[in-house]
N, C-alpha and C positions, 0 to 999 in steps of 0.2 A: 488648377492647384488645390482647390477647395475639395475636390473629388478623392484627391490622392492623401489628404490630411484626415478626412473623415475616413477613409479604408485603414489609413494608419492607426487611427483611434479605435476602430472597431477590432482589428488585430490585437492590439494592447489590451483592451478589455477582456478579450477572449484568453489570450495568455495571463492576464493578472486573475481572471476568475479561477482558472486552473493551478495556477503558482500558488495561490493564496489559501488553497486546500489545507486541512488538517494533517498534520504530520511532516509538513514540507521541510522540516528541519533534519530530518532523518532520512532523506532518500526520497521523499514524497513529491518532488517536483516533476511535471511531467509537460509535454508539448503535444502530448497528442490533441488534434482538433476534437470539437465537439460535433457530434452527429445527433441527428434525431432519435428519439427513442425508438427503438426496434432496429436500429443501423448501428454498425461498426465501421470505423475508420479502418482501412485496408492499407497498410503501408505501401505493400508491393505495385497498388493500382493507384495511390494518391487518391482515394476518393471514399466516400461513404458509400455501404452497400448493406444489404440485408443482414442481420445477426444470425450465421449458419456456423456449423464447425469446418466448413468448408473453406473460411478466412483462414489467413496464417495464423499458428498460435502466438505470435509475437504481437502481431495486430490487435488480438483478441485481449492479449496482457495487458497491453497499454491501454485499451480502452477502459477494462475492467476496473484497471488501477485507477485511471481519471474519474470514473463513476465513483469508486469508494471514496477518493478524496474529496470527492465532493457532495459526499453524504448520499449519495444514493445507492445504498446499500442491496437492496432487492435486484435493481439492475445490474450492478457489479458483479453479484454472486450469478446470476443469470448468464452472463457474458464469459466469466472466467470459467464456469462448468464447461463450456463449449471448448476450451483448451485443456481440459482436464488430462485428457490421454498423451499431451505433450509431455506430461511428467518435469514442468517446470519448477523449480523451487519457487520462483516469484508468484507463480500462479496460485500455489498453495499457501503462500503468505499472505496474499492478499484476500484469499478466501478466509483465512483466519482473520486478518483483520476486520473484513466486512462482518462476519460474524459475532467477534467480540465489540464493535461498535452496536451492534444489535442486542447485546446483552447475552449471547448465547456463547458463555465463556466455555463451557466443556466441548462445545463443536469446534470452537474456534482454536482450544488446544490440540485437538486432532490434527487439523490441517497444519499447523506450526510444527507439531512433530515431524509430519510427513516431507513439509519442506526440508526441516533439517536431517531428516534420512536420506534425501536426496543430495544436500548439501550442507554439510556440518558448519561450513565457513560462511552461511547466509546470513551475516550479523545482523540486517535489518530484521529478520525472522528472528532472533536473538533479542533484539530489543523489543518487539510487539510483543513476543512471550513475556519477555520482563513486566511488561505493562498489564498483561494479562493475570500474571501470577500477583501482582498488586492488587488489582480489583480483586480478586480472591480472597486478598489478605495475608497470602504467602511472601513475606519479605525475604526470608531464607533463599526461597527458589529465585525469585528477584535479582538477588544480590549474584547467587549462582551465575545466570544469565549475563550479568554485568562483567564478571571474571572471565566468562568465555568470550564477550565482546572485546575486553582488553587484551587477551591472548591474541586473537584472530587479529583486529584491527588498531589496536593500541588505543591509549588514553584520548589520543588526540581528533579519533573519528567523530562523525556525528552521531552516532549511534549510542556510543558511550556516554557523550555528552547529554543527550535526550533522556536517556534510561536512568542515566546519575540524578538529572533534575527529578525526575518523576519519583524515584527513591528518596530524595531528599524531601519532597512534598509529603509523601506517605508518611516519614518519620516524624515530620515535624505535626503532621496531623492525628496522628496514633501514638505519640508520646515515643 
């Protein structure tokens, strides 16, 4: 019985560590298991394995996203680049997120634009792009992204709420 409780507690701790990552309010939650550095969780095989482009792109994306939300941006970028050729909007969005969090805003903007070129309705990208515009002091462009989110996902979406919160904070801080 004690062994089962300890195992359950360990699983809960891993889940909590991943689910409490930054940006969870706007689609940032993930259940990708944590692997040792240099490895990626392969969904198809249900195990950790060496990080290579031979791993399926979805597994690379999920691992890269989990690393990014855990604040491990360099590792996230390294992992997400392995899925670059899959042309998945989420991959480009998370590359943009990772670079933005490192303060490399112009690089981030390029990745966000590529994600939106692949899928103009990818509202999580629009939310993060709006945050990048705010970091650059461009309130008008952030509001443009908020309007795009509203048009595509509505005012009740998590992305709309999150970007609205960031815009309100920016306005309060900058008059």
